[in-house]
C-alpha positions in Angstrom: 0.0 -0.3 0.0 1.3 3.5 -0.7 2.6 5.3 2.4 2.7 2.1 4.3 5.8 -0.1 5.4 5.1 -3.8 6.2 6.5 -4.8 9.4 5.7 -8.3 9.7 3.1 -10.6 7.7 -0.3 -8.9 8.5 1.2 -6.2 10.3 1.5 -2.6 8.6 2.9 0.7 9.8 1.4 3.8 8.4 3.3 6.8 7.1 2.0 8.8 10.0 3.3 6.1 12.6 6.6 6.1 10.9 6.8 9.9 11.2 5.7 9.7 14.9 8.3 7.0 15.6 11.1 9.0 13.8 10.0 12.2 15.8 10.2 10.2 19.1 13.5 8.9 18.2 15.0 12.4 17.4 13.4 13.7 20.9 15.1 10.6 22.5 18.4 11.7 21.0 18.1 15.2 22.3 16.9 13.8 25.8 20.1 11.7 25.9 22.3 14.4 25.1 20.9 16.5 28.1 21.4 13.4 30.3 24.9 13.0 29.2 25.7 16.6 30.4 24.0 16.0 33.8 22.8 12.5 34.7 21.4 13.7 37.9 18.6 15.6 36.2 15.3 14.3 37.0 13.2 16.1 34.3 15.1 14.9 31.1 15.2 11.4 32.6 11.3 11.5 33.0 11.2 12.6 29.3 13.3 9.8 28.3 10.8 7.4 30.3 7.7 8.7 28.4 9.6 8.5 25.1 10.6 4.9 25.7 7.1 4.1 26.7 5.9 5.5 23.5 8.5 3.8 21.4 7.4 0.4 23.3 10.6 -0.1 25.4 8.8 -0.9 28.8 11.7 -1.9 30.9 13.6 1.3 29.9 10.5 3.5 30.4 10.1 2.0 34.0 13.8 2.1 34.9 14.1 5.8 33.7 11.0 6.9 35.4 11.9 5.4 38.9 15.2 7.2 38.7 13.7 10.5 37.7 11.1 10.3 40.7 14.2 9.5 43.0 15.9 12.4 41.7 13.0 14.9 41.8 10.2 13.3 43.9 8.3 16.7 44.1 9.1 18.1 40.8 6.0 18.9 38.7 7.9 18.1 35.4 8.9 14.7 36.7 5.3 14.1 38.0 4.1 15.1 34.7 6.2 12.8 33.1 5.5 9.9 35.6 1.7 10.3 34.9 2.3 10.2 31.0 4.8 7.4 31.4 2.6 5.1 33.7 -0.5 5.9 31.5 1.5 4.8 28.3 2.5 1.6 30.1 -1.2 0.8 31.2 -0.3 1.5 34.8 -3.0 3.7 35.8 -2.8 2.9 39.4 0.7 4.2 39.5 -0.1 7.1 37.6 -2.8 8.3 40.1 -0.5 7.3 43.2 2.2 9.7 41.7 -0.4 12.6 41.8 -0.2 12.5 45.6 2.6 15.3 45.6 1.3 17.0 42.5 0.8 20.9 42.8 -2.8 22.0 41.9 -2.0 23.7 38.6 -0.5 20.2 37.4 -3.8 18.4 37.9 -5.5 21.4 36.0 -3.0 20.7 33.3 -3.2 17.1 33.1 -7.0 17.5 33.0 -6.7 19.0 29.6 -3.7 17.0 28.3 -4.7 15.2 24.9 -2.6 12.1 25.8 -4.6 11.8 29.0 -8.3 12.0 27.6 -9.3 8.6 29.1 -7.1 9.1 32.3 -8.9 12.4 32.9 -12.2 10.7 33.1 -11.0 8.1 35.8 -13.1 8.6 38.9 -9.9 8.6 41.1 -8.5 11.5 39.0 -11.7 13.5 39.2 -11.8 13.0 42.9 -8.4 14.7 43.1 -9.3 17.5 41.0 -12.6 18.1 42.9 -10.6 18.1 46.1 -8.0 20.7 44.9 -11.1 23.0 43.5 -12.6 22.7 47.0 -9.4 23.9 48.7 -9.0 26.7 46.0 -12.5 27.9 46.6 -12.0 27.6 50.5 -8.9 29.7 50.2 -10.5 32.2 48.0 -13.4 32.6 50.4 -11.1 33.0 53.4 -9.1 35.7 51.4 -12.2 37.6 50.5 -13.5 37.3 54.2 -10.1 38.7 55.6 -10.2 41.6 53.0 -13.8 42.6 53.7 -12.7 42.9 57.5 -9.8 45.3 56.9 
């Protein structure tokens, strides 16, 4: 078929999938170059984990995201990468668990992330978002009450 490449009998990779794979491989090269400069950075290691997951390298994705979380357990970029990685690996429970230390703005961002459309409908994620919204509303209310007394 035009624009497609056979991978194995009965399995075909479309041109757009090939393009996506090539883009992920280029992104992996860039992230690895950053890691060579400073292997103790959590964020590029988290990025490598997500790319590895998207490329189907499950073991590498799991190893890299574990290291990233050890290096930056509260870093929002690492938490974002962990959620994306775990969701890509089909490990939703771990993705939800990692959100325990996520800042409120990250939950709102993940709620709109196109790669997490199904994840954002999960009842556990919805509960976290609702909890954060309740806390924000409470803080706004307390702030308004304090200002009106001044």
